[in-house]
mmCIF file of the N, C-alpha and C atoms, coordinates in Angstrom:
data_MODEL
# 
_entry.id   MODEL 
# 
loop_
_atom_site.group_PDB 
_atom_site.id 
_atom_site.type_symbol 
_atom_site.label_atom_id 
_atom_site.label_alt_id 
_atom_site.label_comp_id 
_atom_site.label_asym_id 
_atom_site.label_entity_id 
_atom_site.label_seq_id 
_atom_site.pdbx_PDB_ins_code 
_atom_site.Cartn_x 
_atom_site.Cartn_y 
_atom_site.Cartn_z 
_atom_site.occupancy 
_atom_site.B_iso_or_equiv 
_atom_site.pdbx_formal_charge 
_atom_site.auth_seq_id 
_atom_site.auth_comp_id 
_atom_site.auth_asym_id 
_atom_site.auth_atom_id 
_atom_site.pdbx_PDB_model_num 
ATOM 1   N N  . UNK A 1 1  ? 0.813  -1.151  0.024  1.00 0.00 ? 1  UNK A N  1 
ATOM 2   C CA . UNK A 1 1  ? -0.018 0.001   0.001  1.00 0.00 ? 1  UNK A CA 1 
ATOM 3   C C  . UNK A 1 1  ? 0.923  1.228   -0.022 1.00 0.00 ? 1  UNK A C  1 
ATOM 4   N N  . UNK A 1 2  ? 0.435  2.222   -0.709 1.00 0.00 ? 2  UNK A N  1 
ATOM 5   C CA . UNK A 1 2  ? 1.180  3.513   -0.760 1.00 0.00 ? 2  UNK A CA 1 
ATOM 6   C C  . UNK A 1 2  ? 0.209  4.649   -0.741 1.00 0.00 ? 2  UNK A C  1 
ATOM 7   N N  . UNK A 1 3  ? 0.516  5.608   0.161  1.00 0.00 ? 3  UNK A N  1 
ATOM 8   C CA . UNK A 1 3  ? -0.298 6.825   0.197  1.00 0.00 ? 3  UNK A CA 1 
ATOM 9   C C  . UNK A 1 3  ? 0.641  7.988   0.495  1.00 0.00 ? 3  UNK A C  1 
ATOM 10  N N  . UNK A 1 4  ? 0.115  9.227   0.027  1.00 0.00 ? 4  UNK A N  1 
ATOM 11  C CA . UNK A 1 4  ? 0.929  10.435  0.244  1.00 0.00 ? 4  UNK A CA 1 
ATOM 12  C C  . UNK A 1 4  ? 0.025  11.543  0.504  1.00 0.00 ? 4  UNK A C  1 
ATOM 13  N N  . UNK A 1 5  ? 0.590  12.595  1.158  1.00 0.00 ? 5  UNK A N  1 
ATOM 14  C CA . UNK A 1 5  ? -0.187 13.768  1.502  1.00 0.00 ? 5  UNK A CA 1 
ATOM 15  C C  . UNK A 1 5  ? 0.259  14.339  2.856  1.00 0.00 ? 5  UNK A C  1 
ATOM 16  N N  . UNK A 1 6  ? -0.745 14.845  3.589  1.00 0.00 ? 6  UNK A N  1 
ATOM 17  C CA . UNK A 1 6  ? -0.476 15.461  4.938  1.00 0.00 ? 6  UNK A CA 1 
ATOM 18  C C  . UNK A 1 6  ? -0.368 14.398  5.988  1.00 0.00 ? 6  UNK A C  1 
ATOM 19  N N  . UNK A 1 7  ? 0.470  14.429  6.897  1.00 0.00 ? 7  UNK A N  1 
ATOM 20  C CA . UNK A 1 7  ? 0.519  13.498  8.070  1.00 0.00 ? 7  UNK A CA 1 
ATOM 21  C C  . UNK A 1 7  ? 0.143  14.260  9.284  1.00 0.00 ? 7  UNK A C  1 
ATOM 22  N N  . UNK A 1 8  ? -0.929 13.867  9.887  1.00 0.00 ? 8  UNK A N  1 
ATOM 23  C CA . UNK A 1 8  ? -1.355 14.525  11.165 1.00 0.00 ? 8  UNK A CA 1 
ATOM 24  C C  . UNK A 1 8  ? -1.229 13.521  12.278 1.00 0.00 ? 8  UNK A C  1 
ATOM 25  N N  . UNK A 1 9  ? -0.599 13.946  13.359 1.00 0.00 ? 9  UNK A N  1 
ATOM 26  C CA . UNK A 1 9  ? -0.440 13.008  14.492 1.00 0.00 ? 9  UNK A CA 1 
ATOM 27  C C  . UNK A 1 9  ? -0.206 13.839  15.763 1.00 0.00 ? 9  UNK A C  1 
ATOM 28  N N  . UNK A 1 10 ? -0.369 13.166  16.928 1.00 0.00 ? 10 UNK A N  1 
ATOM 29  C CA . UNK A 1 10 ? -0.135 13.779  18.138 1.00 0.00 ? 10 UNK A CA 1 
ATOM 30  C C  . UNK A 1 10 ? 1.412  14.232  18.215 1.00 0.00 ? 10 UNK A C  1 
ATOM 31  N N  . UNK A 1 11 ? 1.593  15.360  18.808 1.00 0.00 ? 11 UNK A N  1 
ATOM 32  C CA . UNK A 1 11 ? 2.997  15.818  18.913 1.00 0.00 ? 11 UNK A CA 1 
ATOM 33  C C  . UNK A 1 11 ? 3.742  14.890  19.881 1.00 0.00 ? 11 UNK A C  1 
ATOM 34  N N  . UNK A 1 12 ? 3.123  14.385  20.934 1.00 0.00 ? 12 UNK A N  1 
ATOM 35  C CA . UNK A 1 12 ? 3.686  13.337  21.815 1.00 0.00 ? 12 UNK A CA 1 
ATOM 36  C C  . UNK A 1 12 ? 2.449  12.448  22.144 1.00 0.00 ? 12 UNK A C  1 
ATOM 37  N N  . UNK A 1 13 ? 2.790  11.187  22.389 1.00 0.00 ? 13 UNK A N  1 
ATOM 38  C CA . UNK A 1 13 ? 1.634  10.308  22.814 1.00 0.00 ? 13 UNK A CA 1 
ATOM 39  C C  . UNK A 1 13 ? 0.825  10.835  24.012 1.00 0.00 ? 13 UNK A C  1 
ATOM 40  N N  . UNK A 1 14 ? -0.447 10.948  23.890 1.00 0.00 ? 14 UNK A N  1 
ATOM 41  C CA . UNK A 1 14 ? -1.345 11.421  24.947 1.00 0.00 ? 14 UNK A CA 1 
ATOM 42  C C  . UNK A 1 14 ? -1.510 12.925  24.906 1.00 0.00 ? 14 UNK A C  1 
ATOM 43  N N  . UNK A 1 15 ? -0.861 13.586  23.974 1.00 0.00 ? 15 UNK A N  1 
ATOM 44  C CA . UNK A 1 15 ? -0.883 15.084  23.950 1.00 0.00 ? 15 UNK A CA 1 
ATOM 45  C C  . UNK A 1 15 ? -2.143 15.477  23.116 1.00 0.00 ? 15 UNK A C  1 
ATOM 46  N N  . UNK A 1 16 ? -2.704 16.701  23.483 1.00 0.00 ? 16 UNK A N  1 
ATOM 47  C CA . UNK A 1 16 ? -3.684 17.321  22.665 1.00 0.00 ? 16 UNK A CA 1 
ATOM 48  C C  . UNK A 1 16 ? -3.204 18.063  21.530 1.00 0.00 ? 16 UNK A C  1 
ATOM 49  N N  . UNK A 1 17 ? -1.887 18.331  21.536 1.00 0.00 ? 17 UNK A N  1 
ATOM 50  C CA . UNK A 1 17 ? -1.243 19.104  20.424 1.00 0.00 ? 17 UNK A CA 1 
ATOM 51  C C  . UNK A 1 17 ? -0.991 18.197  19.214 1.00 0.00 ? 17 UNK A C  1 
ATOM 52  N N  . UNK A 1 18 ? -1.451 18.711  18.087 1.00 0.00 ? 18 UNK A N  1 
ATOM 53  C CA . UNK A 1 18 ? -1.229 17.905  16.827 1.00 0.00 ? 18 UNK A CA 1 
ATOM 54  C C  . UNK A 1 18 ? -0.170 18.599  15.973 1.00 0.00 ? 18 UNK A C  1 
ATOM 55  N N  . UNK A 1 19 ? 0.515  17.742  15.180 1.00 0.00 ? 19 UNK A N  1 
ATOM 56  C CA . UNK A 1 19 ? 1.436  18.286  14.196 1.00 0.00 ? 19 UNK A CA 1 
ATOM 57  C C  . UNK A 1 19 ? 0.860  17.919  12.864 1.00 0.00 ? 19 UNK A C  1 
ATOM 58  N N  . UNK A 1 20 ? 1.064  18.833  11.901 1.00 0.00 ? 20 UNK A N  1 
ATOM 59  C CA . UNK A 1 20 ? 0.569  18.578  10.460 1.00 0.00 ? 20 UNK A CA 1 
ATOM 60  C C  . UNK A 1 20 ? 1.806  18.697  9.594  1.00 0.00 ? 20 UNK A C  1 
ATOM 61  N N  . UNK A 1 21 ? 2.270  17.583  9.038  1.00 0.00 ? 21 UNK A N  1 
ATOM 62  C CA . UNK A 1 21 ? 3.341  17.578  8.165  1.00 0.00 ? 21 UNK A CA 1 
ATOM 63  C C  . UNK A 1 21 ? 2.956  17.377  6.713  1.00 0.00 ? 21 UNK A C  1 
ATOM 64  N N  . UNK A 1 22 ? 3.132  18.393  5.879  1.00 0.00 ? 22 UNK A N  1 
ATOM 65  C CA . UNK A 1 22 ? 2.766  18.286  4.447  1.00 0.00 ? 22 UNK A CA 1 
ATOM 66  C C  . UNK A 1 22 ? 3.815  17.486  3.724  1.00 0.00 ? 22 UNK A C  1 
ATOM 67  N N  . UNK A 1 23 ? 3.451  16.931  2.549  1.00 0.00 ? 23 UNK A N  1 
ATOM 68  C CA . UNK A 1 23 ? 4.283  16.238  1.569  1.00 0.00 ? 23 UNK A CA 1 
ATOM 69  C C  . UNK A 1 23 ? 4.973  15.071  2.342  1.00 0.00 ? 23 UNK A C  1 
ATOM 70  N N  . UNK A 1 24 ? 4.128  14.155  2.918  1.00 0.00 ? 24 UNK A N  1 
ATOM 71  C CA . UNK A 1 24 ? 4.616  12.931  3.519  1.00 0.00 ? 24 UNK A CA 1 
ATOM 72  C C  . UNK A 1 24 ? 4.167  11.738  2.636  1.00 0.00 ? 24 UNK A C  1 
ATOM 73  N N  . UNK A 1 25 ? 4.765  10.646  2.918  1.00 0.00 ? 25 UNK A N  1 
ATOM 74  C CA . UNK A 1 25 ? 4.392  9.393   2.137  1.00 0.00 ? 25 UNK A CA 1 
ATOM 75  C C  . UNK A 1 25 ? 4.555  8.282   3.102  1.00 0.00 ? 25 UNK A C  1 
ATOM 76  N N  . UNK A 1 26 ? 3.714  7.197   2.791  1.00 0.00 ? 26 UNK A N  1 
ATOM 77  C CA . UNK A 1 26 ? 3.726  5.976   3.549  1.00 0.00 ? 26 UNK A CA 1 
ATOM 78  C C  . UNK A 1 26 ? 3.731  4.751   2.586  1.00 0.00 ? 26 UNK A C  1 
ATOM 79  N N  . UNK A 1 27 ? 4.632  3.895   2.830  1.00 0.00 ? 27 UNK A N  1 
ATOM 80  C CA . UNK A 1 27 ? 4.577  2.596   2.156  1.00 0.00 ? 27 UNK A CA 1 
ATOM 81  C C  . UNK A 1 27 ? 4.392  1.544   3.305  1.00 0.00 ? 27 UNK A C  1 
ATOM 82  N N  . UNK A 1 28 ? 3.452  0.685   3.064  1.00 0.00 ? 28 UNK A N  1 
ATOM 83  C CA . UNK A 1 28 ? 3.067  -0.311  4.087  1.00 0.00 ? 28 UNK A CA 1 
ATOM 84  C C  . UNK A 1 28 ? 2.833  -1.701  3.501  1.00 0.00 ? 28 UNK A C  1 
ATOM 85  N N  . UNK A 1 29 ? 3.158  -2.737  4.265  1.00 0.00 ? 29 UNK A N  1 
ATOM 86  C CA . UNK A 1 29 ? 2.928  -4.096  3.785  1.00 0.00 ? 29 UNK A CA 1 
ATOM 87  C C  . UNK A 1 29 ? 2.599  -4.957  5.039  1.00 0.00 ? 29 UNK A C  1 
ATOM 88  N N  . UNK A 1 30 ? 1.800  -5.959  4.733  1.00 0.00 ? 30 UNK A N  1 
ATOM 89  C CA . UNK A 1 30 ? 1.522  -6.956  5.820  1.00 0.00 ? 30 UNK A CA 1 
ATOM 90  C C  . UNK A 1 30 ? 1.977  -8.368  5.123  1.00 0.00 ? 30 UNK A C  1 
ATOM 91  N N  . UNK A 1 31 ? 2.818  -8.993  5.814  1.00 0.00 ? 31 UNK A N  1 
ATOM 92  C CA . UNK A 1 31 ? 3.415  -10.269 5.327  1.00 0.00 ? 31 UNK A CA 1 
ATOM 93  C C  . UNK A 1 31 ? 2.877  -11.314 6.237  1.00 0.00 ? 31 UNK A C  1 
ATOM 94  N N  . UNK A 1 32 ? 2.172  -12.274 5.593  1.00 0.00 ? 32 UNK A N  1 
ATOM 95  C CA . UNK A 1 32 ? 1.654  -13.366 6.353  1.00 0.00 ? 32 UNK A CA 1 
ATOM 96  C C  . UNK A 1 32 ? 2.715  -14.468 6.487  1.00 0.00 ? 32 UNK A C  1 
ATOM 97  N N  . UNK A 1 33 ? 2.734  -15.152 7.680  1.00 0.00 ? 33 UNK A N  1 
ATOM 98  C CA . UNK A 1 33 ? 3.658  -16.244 7.979  1.00 0.00 ? 33 UNK A CA 1 
ATOM 99  C C  . UNK A 1 33 ? 2.901  -17.268 8.762  1.00 0.00 ? 33 UNK A C  1 
ATOM 100 N N  . UNK A 1 34 ? 3.541  -18.440 8.826  1.00 0.00 ? 34 UNK A N  1 
ATOM 101 C CA . UNK A 1 34 ? 2.922  -19.486 9.689  1.00 0.00 ? 34 UNK A CA 1 
ATOM 102 C C  . UNK A 1 34 ? 2.814  -19.061 11.151 1.00 0.00 ? 34 UNK A C  1 
ATOM 103 N N  . UNK A 1 35 ? 3.528  -18.049 11.586 1.00 0.00 ? 35 UNK A N  1 
ATOM 104 C CA . UNK A 1 35 ? 3.513  -17.593 12.950 1.00 0.00 ? 35 UNK A CA 1 
ATOM 105 C C  . UNK A 1 35 ? 2.639  -16.356 13.139 1.00 0.00 ? 35 UNK A C  1 
ATOM 106 N N  . UNK A 1 36 ? 1.980  -15.956 12.058 1.00 0.00 ? 36 UNK A N  1 
ATOM 107 C CA . UNK A 1 36 ? 1.105  -14.730 12.243 1.00 0.00 ? 36 UNK A CA 1 
ATOM 108 C C  . UNK A 1 36 ? 1.569  -13.709 11.276 1.00 0.00 ? 36 UNK A C  1 
ATOM 109 N N  . UNK A 1 37 ? 0.871  -12.593 11.206 1.00 0.00 ? 37 UNK A N  1 
ATOM 110 C CA . UNK A 1 37 ? 1.306  -11.455 10.286 1.00 0.00 ? 37 UNK A CA 1 
ATOM 111 C C  . UNK A 1 37 ? 2.384  -10.654 10.810 1.00 0.00 ? 37 UNK A C  1 
ATOM 112 N N  . UNK A 1 38 ? 3.235  -10.079 9.966  1.00 0.00 ? 38 UNK A N  1 
ATOM 113 C CA . UNK A 1 38 ? 4.250  -9.109  10.213 1.00 0.00 ? 38 UNK A CA 1 
ATOM 114 C C  . UNK A 1 38 ? 3.864  -7.853  9.486  1.00 0.00 ? 38 UNK A C  1 
ATOM 115 N N  . UNK A 1 39 ? 3.960  -6.710  10.226 1.00 0.00 ? 39 UNK A N  1 
ATOM 116 C CA . UNK A 1 39 ? 3.583  -5.372  9.640  1.00 0.00 ? 39 UNK A CA 1 
ATOM 117 C C  . UNK A 1 39 ? 4.848  -4.594  9.471  1.00 0.00 ? 39 UNK A C  1 
ATOM 118 N N  . UNK A 1 40 ? 4.956  -3.986  8.295  1.00 0.00 ? 40 UNK A N  1 
ATOM 119 C CA . UNK A 1 40 ? 6.124  -3.138  7.870  1.00 0.00 ? 40 UNK A CA 1 
ATOM 120 C C  . UNK A 1 40 ? 5.606  -1.740  7.380  1.00 0.00 ? 40 UNK A C  1 
ATOM 121 N N  . UNK A 1 41 ? 6.277  -0.712  7.830  1.00 0.00 ? 41 UNK A N  1 
ATOM 122 C CA . UNK A 1 41 ? 5.918  0.569   7.228  1.00 0.00 ? 41 UNK A CA 1 
ATOM 123 C C  . UNK A 1 41 ? 7.153  1.459   7.101  1.00 0.00 ? 41 UNK A C  1 
ATOM 124 N N  . UNK A 1 42 ? 7.120  2.304   6.123  1.00 0.00 ? 42 UNK A N  1 
ATOM 125 C CA . UNK A 1 42 ? 8.059  3.293   5.887  1.00 0.00 ? 42 UNK A CA 1 
ATOM 126 C C  . UNK A 1 42 ? 7.354  4.606   5.743  1.00 0.00 ? 42 UNK A C  1 
ATOM 127 N N  . UNK A 1 43 ? 7.618  5.575   6.632  1.00 0.00 ? 43 UNK A N  1 
ATOM 128 C CA . UNK A 1 43 ? 6.877  6.799   6.736  1.00 0.00 ? 43 UNK A CA 1 
ATOM 129 C C  . UNK A 1 43 ? 7.885  7.942   6.857  1.00 0.00 ? 43 UNK A C  1 
ATOM 130 N N  . UNK A 1 44 ? 7.583  9.040   6.065  1.00 0.00 ? 44 UNK A N  1 
ATOM 131 C CA . UNK A 1 44 ? 8.542  10.105  6.162  1.00 0.00 ? 44 UNK A CA 1 
ATOM 132 C C  . UNK A 1 44 ? 8.326  11.123  5.018  1.00 0.00 ? 44 UNK A C  1 
ATOM 133 N N  . UNK A 1 45 ? 9.186  12.081  4.814  1.00 0.00 ? 45 UNK A N  1 
ATOM 134 C CA . UNK A 1 45 ? 9.005  13.012  3.737  1.00 0.00 ? 45 UNK A CA 1 
ATOM 135 C C  . UNK A 1 45 ? 8.953  12.251  2.381  1.00 0.00 ? 45 UNK A C  1 
ATOM 136 N N  . UNK A 1 46 ? 8.047  12.715  1.498  1.00 0.00 ? 46 UNK A N  1 
ATOM 137 C CA . UNK A 1 46 ? 7.829  11.980  0.211  1.00 0.00 ? 46 UNK A CA 1 
ATOM 138 C C  . UNK A 1 46 ? 9.065  11.647  -0.551 1.00 0.00 ? 46 UNK A C  1 
ATOM 139 N N  . UNK A 1 47 ? 9.975  12.692  -0.612 1.00 0.00 ? 47 UNK A N  1 
ATOM 140 C CA . UNK A 1 47 ? 11.243 12.561  -1.419 1.00 0.00 ? 47 UNK A CA 1 
ATOM 141 C C  . UNK A 1 47 ? 12.086 11.379  -0.816 1.00 0.00 ? 47 UNK A C  1 
ATOM 142 N N  . UNK A 1 48 ? 12.123 11.310  0.505  1.00 0.00 ? 48 UNK A N  1 
ATOM 143 C CA . UNK A 1 48 ? 12.963 10.257  1.247  1.00 0.00 ? 48 UNK A CA 1 
ATOM 144 C C  . UNK A 1 48 ? 12.274 8.884   1.032  1.00 0.00 ? 48 UNK A C  1 
ATOM 145 N N  . UNK A 1 49 ? 10.950 8.830   1.138  1.00 0.00 ? 49 UNK A N  1 
ATOM 146 C CA . UNK A 1 49 ? 10.293 7.518   0.918  1.00 0.00 ? 49 UNK A CA 1 
ATOM 147 C C  . UNK A 1 49 ? 10.405 7.042   -0.474 1.00 0.00 ? 49 UNK A C  1 
ATOM 148 N N  . UNK A 1 50 ? 10.265 7.947   -1.476 1.00 0.00 ? 50 UNK A N  1 
ATOM 149 C CA . UNK A 1 50 ? 10.367 7.673   -2.874 1.00 0.00 ? 50 UNK A CA 1 
ATOM 150 C C  . UNK A 1 50 ? 11.791 7.134   -3.174 1.00 0.00 ? 50 UNK A C  1 
ATOM 151 N N  . UNK A 1 51 ? 12.827 7.729   -2.539 1.00 0.00 ? 51 UNK A N  1 
ATOM 152 C CA . UNK A 1 51 ? 14.186 7.326   -2.787 1.00 0.00 ? 51 UNK A CA 1 
ATOM 153 C C  . UNK A 1 51 ? 14.533 6.032   -2.203 1.00 0.00 ? 51 UNK A C  1 
ATOM 154 N N  . UNK A 1 52 ? 13.755 5.521   -1.152 1.00 0.00 ? 52 UNK A N  1 
ATOM 155 C CA . UNK A 1 52 ? 13.982 4.229   -0.466 1.00 0.00 ? 52 UNK A CA 1 
ATOM 156 C C  . UNK A 1 52 ? 13.004 3.200   -0.867 1.00 0.00 ? 52 UNK A C  1 
ATOM 157 N N  . UNK A 1 53 ? 12.044 3.485   -1.742 1.00 0.00 ? 53 UNK A N  1 
ATOM 158 C CA . UNK A 1 53 ? 10.992 2.573   -1.981 1.00 0.00 ? 53 UNK A CA 1 
ATOM 159 C C  . UNK A 1 53 ? 11.527 1.272   -2.636 1.00 0.00 ? 53 UNK A C  1 
ATOM 160 N N  . UNK A 1 54 ? 12.436 1.248   -3.512 1.00 0.00 ? 54 UNK A N  1 
ATOM 161 C CA . UNK A 1 54 ? 12.960 0.072   -4.116 1.00 0.00 ? 54 UNK A CA 1 
ATOM 162 C C  . UNK A 1 54 ? 13.651 -0.764  -3.074 1.00 0.00 ? 54 UNK A C  1 
ATOM 163 N N  . UNK A 1 55 ? 14.358 -0.163  -2.115 1.00 0.00 ? 55 UNK A N  1 
ATOM 164 C CA . UNK A 1 55 ? 15.054 -1.006  -1.117 1.00 0.00 ? 55 UNK A CA 1 
ATOM 165 C C  . UNK A 1 55 ? 13.976 -1.563  -0.144 1.00 0.00 ? 55 UNK A C  1 
ATOM 166 N N  . UNK A 1 56 ? 13.008 -0.824  0.191  1.00 0.00 ? 56 UNK A N  1 
ATOM 167 C CA . UNK A 1 56 ? 11.908 -1.331  1.026  1.00 0.00 ? 56 UNK A CA 1 
ATOM 168 C C  . UNK A 1 56 ? 11.297 -2.634  0.378  1.00 0.00 ? 56 UNK A C  1 
ATOM 169 N N  . UNK A 1 57 ? 10.890 -2.488  -0.864 1.00 0.00 ? 57 UNK A N  1 
ATOM 170 C CA . UNK A 1 57 ? 10.304 -3.561  -1.593 1.00 0.00 ? 57 UNK A CA 1 
ATOM 171 C C  . UNK A 1 57 ? 11.243 -4.760  -1.728 1.00 0.00 ? 57 UNK A C  1 
ATOM 172 N N  . UNK A 1 58 ? 12.538 -4.518  -2.006 1.00 0.00 ? 58 UNK A N  1 
ATOM 173 C CA . UNK A 1 58 ? 13.498 -5.581  -2.135 1.00 0.00 ? 58 UNK A CA 1 
ATOM 174 C C  . UNK A 1 58 ? 13.728 -6.307  -0.817 1.00 0.00 ? 58 UNK A C  1 
ATOM 175 N N  . UNK A 1 59 ? 13.681 -5.562  0.281  1.00 0.00 ? 59 UNK A N  1 
ATOM 176 C CA . UNK A 1 59 ? 13.751 -6.101  1.628  1.00 0.00 ? 59 UNK A CA 1 
ATOM 177 C C  . UNK A 1 59 ? 12.566 -7.114  1.802  1.00 0.00 ? 59 UNK A C  1 
ATOM 178 N N  . UNK A 1 60 ? 11.327 -6.667  1.464  1.00 0.00 ? 60 UNK A N  1 
ATOM 179 C CA . UNK A 1 60 ? 10.200 -7.531  1.657  1.00 0.00 ? 60 UNK A CA 1 
ATOM 180 C C  . UNK A 1 60 ? 10.322 -8.722  0.783  1.00 0.00 ? 60 UNK A C  1 
ATOM 181 N N  . UNK A 1 61 ? 10.832 -8.682  -0.442 1.00 0.00 ? 61 UNK A N  1 
ATOM 182 C CA . UNK A 1 61 ? 10.926 -9.779  -1.339 1.00 0.00 ? 61 UNK A CA 1 
ATOM 183 C C  . UNK A 1 61 ? 12.013 -10.781 -0.811 1.00 0.00 ? 61 UNK A C  1 
ATOM 184 N N  . UNK A 1 62 ? 12.950 -10.278 -0.062 1.00 0.00 ? 62 UNK A N  1 
ATOM 185 C CA . UNK A 1 62 ? 14.043 -11.125 0.424  1.00 0.00 ? 62 UNK A CA 1 
ATOM 186 C C  . UNK A 1 62 ? 13.733 -11.939 1.634  1.00 0.00 ? 62 UNK A C  1 
ATOM 187 N N  . UNK A 1 63 ? 12.596 -11.686 2.256  1.00 0.00 ? 63 UNK A N  1 
ATOM 188 C CA . UNK A 1 63 ? 12.184 -12.336 3.494  1.00 0.00 ? 63 UNK A CA 1 
ATOM 189 C C  . UNK A 1 63 ? 12.037 -13.842 3.270  1.00 0.00 ? 63 UNK A C  1 
ATOM 190 N N  . UNK A 1 64 ? 12.598 -14.553 4.160  1.00 0.00 ? 64 UNK A N  1 
ATOM 191 C CA . UNK A 1 64 ? 12.430 -16.073 4.137  1.00 0.00 ? 64 UNK A CA 1 
ATOM 192 C C  . UNK A 1 64 ? 11.766 -16.382 5.481  1.00 0.00 ? 64 UNK A C  1 
ATOM 193 N N  . UNK A 1 65 ? 10.531 -16.880 5.322  1.00 0.00 ? 65 UNK A N  1 
ATOM 194 C CA . UNK A 1 65 ? 9.725  -17.210 6.480  1.00 0.00 ? 65 UNK A CA 1 
ATOM 195 C C  . UNK A 1 65 ? 9.906  -18.692 6.924  1.00 0.00 ? 65 UNK A C  1 
ATOM 196 N N  . UNK A 1 66 ? 10.288 -18.874 8.104  1.00 0.00 ? 66 UNK A N  1 
ATOM 197 C CA . UNK A 1 66 ? 10.440 -20.212 8.710  1.00 0.00 ? 66 UNK A CA 1 
ATOM 198 C C  . UNK A 1 66 ? 9.134  -20.886 8.786  1.00 0.00 ? 66 UNK A C  1 
ATOM 199 N N  . UNK A 1 67 ? 9.021  -22.144 8.609  1.00 0.00 ? 67 UNK A N  1 
ATOM 200 C CA . UNK A 1 67 ? 7.749  -22.845 8.861  1.00 0.00 ? 67 UNK A CA 1 
ATOM 201 C C  . UNK A 1 67 ? 7.710  -23.529 10.121 1.00 0.00 ? 67 UNK A C  1 
# 
């Protein structure tokens, strides 16, 4: 999954203060295994995520899940 745009989040966990970061991107994947799902995400400035997208995908492809 891939999305981009504004990223809104709490400034600190439990805080009422929100931060709004424009031009952000998220790549996410759920990899199923015999031991349950594994969740991966890459979140940050769009230019950084775009530059690392191929490495992120290659890492996912290289996973060897034990049975």
